[in-house]
N, C-alpha and C positions, 0 to 999 in steps of 0.2 A: 570581477569574476562573474561568469555566467554559468548557471546550473543547467546542465543538459538532462532532459527527461525524455524517456520514450513514452509512447501513448499509454501503454498499460500502467506504467508507474505513475503517470500523471492522474489517471482515473482512480487508482488506489489512493493517492494522496488526497484527492477531492473527497472520496468516501470517508477517509480517516478524519478529515476536518469537519465533516458534517454529521458524523456518528454521534448520537446523543445518549443512547442507552449503553449499559455495560456489555450487553450481548452484542450489540452492533459493533462496538469498539473491538471486542474479542474476535468477531468474525472478520473484520477488516485486518486486524493484526495477523490472523491466521493466513488470510489471502496474501498479504504482503510477504510473509515468511515463505509460503509455498512458491511465490513468484521469484524470490531471491535465491532459493536453494540451488537450482540448477546453474545459476550464474556464479555461485561461490565455489562450486566444486569443479 
């Protein structure tokens, strides 16, 4: 299987993997949720 990513999602995944502080992880999670919201509704 191949995972298909668009550019924005790929960038958010990179940020999520590199986030080191709790604040950075929270900011990335918020950005990911804001990105996903319009795609779920």
